[in-house]
C-alpha positions in Angstrom: 51.0 30.8 -30.7 54.6 31.6 -31.3 56.6 31.0 -28.3 60.3 32.2 -27.7 62.9 30.7 -25.8 66.0 32.6 -23.8 68.5 31.1 -21.8 70.6 34.0 -20.2 72.6 35.0 -17.5 71.2 37.4 -14.3 73.5 37.5 -11.8 75.4 34.4 -12.8 72.1 32.3 -12.5 71.0 31.0 -15.6 67.3 31.4 -15.9 64.7 29.9 -18.7 62.2 32.6 -20.1 58.9 31.0 -20.9 57.4 34.1 -23.1 54.4 34.4 -25.7 53.7 36.7 -28.4 50.5 37.8 -26.7 51.6 38.0 -23.1 49.9 35.1 -21.8 51.6 33.8 -18.4 55.1 34.1 -18.9 56.7 31.9 -16.8 60.7 31.9 -15.9 62.5 29.2 -14.4 65.7 28.7 -12.9 67.4 26.0 -15.0 69.7 24.6 -11.9 65.9 23.7 -10.4 66.1 20.6 -13.2 69.6 19.9 -11.2 68.1 19.1 -7.6 68.3 15.7 -6.3 65.2 14.5 -5.4 62.5 15.0 -8.2 59.8 16.0 -5.4 61.9 19.4 -4.6 62.1 19.9 -9.0 58.1 19.7 -8.8 58.1 21.3 -5.7 59.9 24.2 -7.3 57.6 23.9 -10.8 54.4 24.3 -8.9 55.3 27.4 -6.8 56.8 28.9 -10.1 53.6 28.4 -12.0 51.1 29.5 -9.3 53.2 32.4 -8.9 52.9 33.0 -12.3 49.3 31.9 -13.4 46.0 33.8 -11.8 43.1 32.0 -12.2 39.8 31.2 -10.5 39.1 28.3 -12.7 41.7 26.2 -14.2 39.6 26.1 -17.3 40.2 29.7 -17.5 44.1 29.0 -18.2 44.2 29.9 -21.9 47.6 28.6 -22.3 47.1 24.5 -22.6 50.5 23.7 -21.3 50.1 25.2 -18.7 46.1 24.1 -17.8 47.5 20.7 -18.3 49.9 21.3 -15.3 47.5 22.9 -13.3 45.1 19.7 -13.7 47.4 17.5 -12.3 48.8 19.7 -9.4 45.1 20.1 -8.8 44.6 16.5 -8.7 48.0 15.2 -7.0 47.2 17.6 -4.2 43.6 16.7 -3.8 44.7 12.9 -3.8 47.7 13.9 -1.3 45.3 15.3 1.3 42.4 12.7 1.2 43.3 10.2 -1.5 41.8 9.2 -4.9 37.7 9.8 -3.5 39.0 13.4 -2.3 40.1 14.3 -5.8 36.8 13.0 -7.3 34.4 14.0 -4.2 35.8 17.8 -4.3 35.5 20.4 -7.1 38.9 19.0 -8.6 36.5 16.0 -9.9 34.6 18.7 -12.1 37.7 18.2 -14.3 38.2 14.7 -14.2 37.9 14.2 -18.0 40.6 16.7 -18.6 42.9 15.6 -16.1 42.9 12.2 -17.3 43.3 13.7 -21.1 46.2 15.8 -19.5 47.8 12.3 -18.0 47.7 11.4 -21.7 49.4 14.2 -22.9 52.3 14.0 -20.2 52.4 10.4 -20.4 51.7 8.9 -17.4 50.2 5.0 -17.9 50.1 3.9 -14.4 48.0 7.3 -13.2 46.4 6.6 -16.7 44.9 3.2 -15.3 44.0 4.5 -11.8 41.8 7.4 -13.4 40.6 4.4 -16.0 39.4 2.2 -13.0 37.6 5.1 -11.5 35.8 5.8 -14.7 34.6 2.1 -14.7 32.9 2.1 -11.8 30.8 5.0 -13.0 27.4 4.7 -15.3 28.4 4.8 -18.8 32.2 5.0 -17.7 31.9 8.4 -17.6 32.7 11.0 -14.9 30.4 14.2 -14.6 31.4 17.2 -14.3 28.1 18.4 -12.0 29.2 18.1 -8.5 25.8 17.0 -7.4 25.6 13.9 -9.8 29.1 12.7 -8.8 28.3 13.2 -5.3 25.4 10.8 -5.6 27.4 8.1 -7.9 30.0 8.2 -5.2 27.6 7.9 -2.4 26.1 4.7 -4.5 29.6 3.8 -5.2 30.4 3.2 -1.5 27.4 1.6 -0.6 28.4 -1.1 -2.6 26.2 0.0 -5.7 28.4 -1.0 -8.8 26.5 -3.5 -11.0 29.0 -3.7 -13.4 31.6 -5.1 -10.6 30.7 -8.3 -9.3 31.9 -8.6 -5.3 32.5 -5.1 -5.5 34.3 -3.9 -2.1 34.7 0.1 -2.4 37.1 0.3 0.6 39.3 -1.7 -1.1 38.9 -0.9 -4.0 40.1 2.9 -3.3 42.5 1.6 -0.6 43.9 -0.1 -3.9 44.1 2.9 -6.4 45.8 5.2 -3.4 48.4 2.9 -2.6 49.2 2.2 -6.1 49.0 5.7 -6.5 51.3 7.3 -3.7 53.5 4.4 -4.4 54.8 5.8 -8.1 54.9 9.4 -7.0 58.2 9.9 -8.0 57.2 8.8 -11.7 54.7 11.5 -11.4 57.1 14.0 -10.4 59.8 12.9 -12.9 56.9 13.1 -15.6 55.7 16.7 -14.9 59.8 17.7 -14.6 60.6 16.3 -18.0 57.4 18.0 -19.3 58.3 21.0 -18.3 62.0 20.7 -19.3 61.1 19.0 -22.5 58.3 21.5 -23.0 60.8 24.5 -22.7 63.2 23.2 -25.1 61.8 21.4 -28.1 63.1 22.2 -31.4 65.5 25.6 -30.0 61.8 26.9 -29.1 59.5 27.1 -26.1 56.2 26.3 -26.7 55.6 26.8 -22.5 
């Protein structure tokens, strides 16, 4: 896949045009978004532009890996913001738990990686299944304090602690996503996203 980056002036606004030669999901970011003061504002613009530019019913249908990485993380983030770590895992977004973890590794979010690794540690064989029904049964067992690999496990404290860590590191999440998008669009004079 070959990517081309163009910065040009359109109505006195710099636009970063991100395209590939197979007409897959072109995205144009207004370069001014990267000068916004608050990381969450930049993040929100990236989310809006990405979702406006990509149509899919399932994240796994997105053929462009950098965009798919973003979509996994957006999905995780909004689920957690809405109902905590447990909501992310319990809903269909949990079907992509392992892919989301990989995306966190690619984008280099160590605190968030650690959160998902801790979630994995309470699942049998350290694996979060894609199957929602199986995952739901496991979550029920976890929430009934049935985690044989951890002595004196308290599910309420476990989930609450992970939620607090996640919420306390929101700016780190936003900054890393913002940097990923900016760097991915400006690698060695070519764009890969």
